[in-house]
N, C-alpha and C positions, 0 to 999 in steps of 0.2 A: 502494497500499501503506500502510496505516494503520499508526502507533507498538505500537496496543493489538492489530493482528493480529500480532506475531510480535517481541514483544519483546526475545526473547533476541538475534534477529541486529540489533535497534537497536543493543544495549549493547554487543557485536563491534565494529560500524561506527563506536560511536563513539569506540571506541581506534585506529581505525588513522589513521593520519596525516595532515591535509591537507596536497595537493599545493600547491603554488602556482604558477600559469602565470606566463609572464613578461608584461609591457605589450607587449612587439611581437609576442607570439603570433600576433594576425592578421596584422598584418601581413607576417612571416614565411613564413606560411600561404600569403600572399596572393600574396608571391613568387616560391613554387614551383611552384604553378599557373601564374603568366606564363611561368615558363622552360620549363614542358613546352612542346617542339614540336608544330605544331598542324597537322592536314591532310597537304599536300604534305611537310610538311617532316619529319613522320614519315618518310616513306615514301623521302626522298631521303638520310636518316640511315641508316635500312637497306642503302641502296642505295652505300654509300662501299666505296671498295676494301678497305677495312680491315676489313669483316666479309665483304665478298664472297667474295673470296680464300679466306679458311678454308673456308668453303663449300662452295664450287665445287672445290677440291682433296679435298675428304672426298666429294664426289659422282661426283669421275673415279677415286678410289681405292677404291669400292665396286664402280663398274661394272667396274672391271678386274678384281676380285678374282672377280665373279660371272660373269666371260666364260671366267675362268682354270679355275674350280673348273665349272663346265658341263662335262658328258660329254653327247653325244647319244646318244640310246639306241640299241644296234643294230639293226637291220632286221633282221626273221625273215627268213631265207632262202626259205621256204615263199613268202612273198608277194613277194621279188625273180624269181622264174624263172618264166618265161611259160608261159601255159595249153598243155598239150600239144598241141590244137589251132594254136594257133599258130606248133607248130613246125613243122608239118605245110607238105610244098611244093607250090605252086598244082598239079601235075601229081597229087597223090593224092589231090583231094579227090574225085574219081571213085569211086576205091577204097576212101573211107569210105565213104562216100555208097553202095555196094555190102553193105558192111560192115552199116551200119544196117539196110538192107534186111534183110539174111540173119539177124541177130538179130532181127529183129521176128517175122518169118515164123514161126522158129525158136521163140521162146518160145509165139507163139500156137499153133503145132503140139505143142510141148510139153503143152498141157492140152488142147488136143483128145484125145491119146494117152490120156493117162489119163483121160475121161470113156466110152472106148468101153471102155477093161479092166473099168469097173461095171458 
């Protein structure tokens, strides 16, 4: 940006006090970069018991709370009852088969009777 483009901005910036950097600024920045753990050291710093114990305690507490508050959904009574056919004794299968045949013939004859009356 040229000074001629925005003269008011440059005038305002000229009134701001200049900050002086320390002569050791670059040395201090490099020291901070070197102090940071790298690679596996970073993982080891997080895997220390000092940091893992509170996190593990929190996980255990949340799991216990979820298990304590979880209420299983009651099953519907109709789903739990077995079918009527399952309740029939094996001796009664012949009777049920005969009833099915009787109902089938009764339905057919009912329709046949209606057509004869027309």
